[in-house]
N, C-alpha and C positions, 0 to 999 in steps of 0.2 A: 504494500500500500504506500502511496505517496503521502508523506506528512509534511505539509508546508511549515515554514518557519519565517516569521517576520524578522528574525535576527540574522538572516542570510547565512552564508557559509560558516561563520563563527558559531552561530547558534546551532546549526546542524552538527558541526564537529563536537560541540559541547554535549549534545544529546547522545552521540555515539560514545564518547568517553565516559559519560555518566551511566551508560547502560539503559538509557530511556528508549532506545531503538536498537535493533539488531545490527544495523549497518547504515551506511550512507554513501552518497556520491558528493565529492567536494573538490575544490581547487587543489591541484597537485601540490602547490607550495605549502598550503595549510596542512594537508595530509602528511607531507614530508616532515614538517616540524613536529607534528603529533607523533609520528613514527619514531623520530629521533629521540623524543622524550619517553618512548616506551609505552605510549598510550593506545596506539592502534596498530593493526596489521593491514597493509595495503595489499589487496587481493589482485588488482589489475589496474592498468592505465588505459584510458580511452585515447589511444594514439596509434599511429601506424607502426611505430618503432619503440623499442624499449628506451628508457631514458638513461643516459650515460652514468648518472650518479645514483641510479637505482636499478642496476642491471639484473638484480635478482627478482624484480617484479615484472611478470609477463604482461604483454598487452592483452586486451580482451579478445582481439582478433586471433592471437595465438591460442586462446582458450576456446575457440570455436564460435565466437560471436561475430556476426557480420556487421561490423561497425567501420566508420571512417574516422577522421580526426576533426569532425565538425564541432565537437565540444571542447576542443583545446582552447585555452584562453590565449588569445592574441592581443598583444599590447602594441600601441603605436603612438607616434608623435603627430599631433594635430596642430594646425594653425588656423587662424580666423579666415573666413571667406574674404577674398580680396587681397590676401598677402601677395606681395610682388613675387613673380616667378624666380628672380635670382635668389631670393631668400629660401624659397621652396627647394630649389636646386642645391643650394649650399647644405641645407638640412638633410636632403636625400643622400648626399655624398658623405656627410660627416657622421650622422647617427649610426649607420651600420658599422663604421670604423671604430666607434667607441667600445663596441662589444669585443673587439680584439684585444683590448687592454686587459692584462692579467688580473689587475685589481678588480675591475668591473666584473669579469667572468667569475672570479672567486667569490665575490659578494652574491652574485646570482645563484651560484651553486650552493653556497652556505644557506641561502634562504629557501632552497628547494625549488627555484624557478628555472625550469629548463629553457634553454635558449635555442631558438631557431630563427636566426636573423635573416630577414628578407629585405630586398631592395624595394623601393617605392613601386617600381613597375611590377614586381612579383606580387606585391600586396594588392595592387589594383586588379591584376589578372585573377588572383584568388577570389576577391570579393565579387568580381563580375561572374565568375563561374558559380559561386554560392548563390548569388542572386537568381541566376537562371534555375538552379536546382530548387530553390524555395518557391519560385513562381510555379514550377511544375507541381510541387507537392501541395501547394495551397490552392491551385486552380479548381479543384473539385470541392472545396469546402463551401 
């Protein structure tokens, strides 16, 4: 059964740790920290590949579930509409490079946040494909 929580992922994780529910689905970085603290066991990840910092945790696809990576949390850098193109171009070139910095990568790993760095063009392509998929899925509703 789905049990909604107004407290978001933190509330859902608290319910799992407290034994109020048998299990839950949560943001990987939150689950990673709870696992590191010894509070939960992660049974699988909703992604196409195992995460490098949790290689012992299989994907759900490996476990026989027909899933994709649509539930993966993607984070991005946004700017206001009307931002001059040279600024957008500078950010598009600079932001992916910052994740090559060992200090940044180390902090992301320590926080349980997997990194899959994409260029601006790759992100635009991904969202265009997802938009088409959603249009197909929602057309019959």
